[in-house]
N, C-alpha and C positions, 0 to 999 in steps of 0.2 A: 769254604771250609773252615771250622775254628778247633783248634786244639787247646785243651785246657789241662794244666797238670796242678794239682793241689798236693801239698805236703803238710802233713800234720803229724803231732806226737813229738818224739825227742824228749830230751831232759825239760825243756820249758813249756812242751806242750802247745806250741804256737802254730796256728795254720798260715801256710804261704800259698798264694796262688799265682801261676803265670799262665798267659794265654797268648796265642798268635793267630791270626787270620792268615791262613795259607795263601789264600788268592791273593793278598796284598804283598807277598814275597816275591823279590825278583827272581829267586830259584824255586817258584812253587811247583815244578814238575819233580825236582829233586825231593822236595818235601812229600809230594803225593806218592812218589815210588817208594819212600821209607816208611810211609804210613800203610801202604798197602802190604808192605813185606814183613810187619810186625806180626808175632804169632798171638794174635789176640784171643782166639779160642783155645789155646794151650796154657793158660794161665791158671795154676791149682790155687785154691784158697789156703792161705796160712793164718795160725793164729798169731795175734799181733805180739810183739816182744816188749817188755819194758823198756823204756828209754830209747826205742828205736823209731826211725820215722815209717810212716806209711803214705804210700802215694796213690792217688786216684787220678788216672789218665782218661780224659773224655775226648772222642773226636767220632761223632754221630756216624753211625748209629753203634759204635763200640765204646765200652767203658770197661777199664780193669782196675783193681785194687791190687798194689803190689807192697809187700813188706819189703823193708830197706835190704833185706837179704836176698831178694829177687831181682833187685836192680842191678842189670849188667847187659853187657852186651848191646843190643839194639835198643832195649828200654832205657839204659844209661845215655846212650847216644841221643836219643830223641829228648829225655828229660834236659840234659845239657843244651841242646839246641834250642828248646823253648826258651830256657832260662837266659841264654845269650841273647835272644831277640830282645828279650825284656830288658836284660841289662846294659844293653847296646853294645854287645860284644859281637 
């Protein structure tokens, strides 16, 4: 299972992408539990805001697009965790 987080927008408009292969992680059961507990179907669409980030999170069969203002709680935890794996933390 692969998780892909893309961040675009912001002041510079640069797109950054992080991904993790959950099956290759030593704590894959913790990852699976986190992913299954996310409110995938409860995300409401919001209009993009100038100079703010937009996050696209994909983990088949799920995909959500979150405005920066929507990134909190479990979504923030997931994004931080995916970034941490990619940045070696």
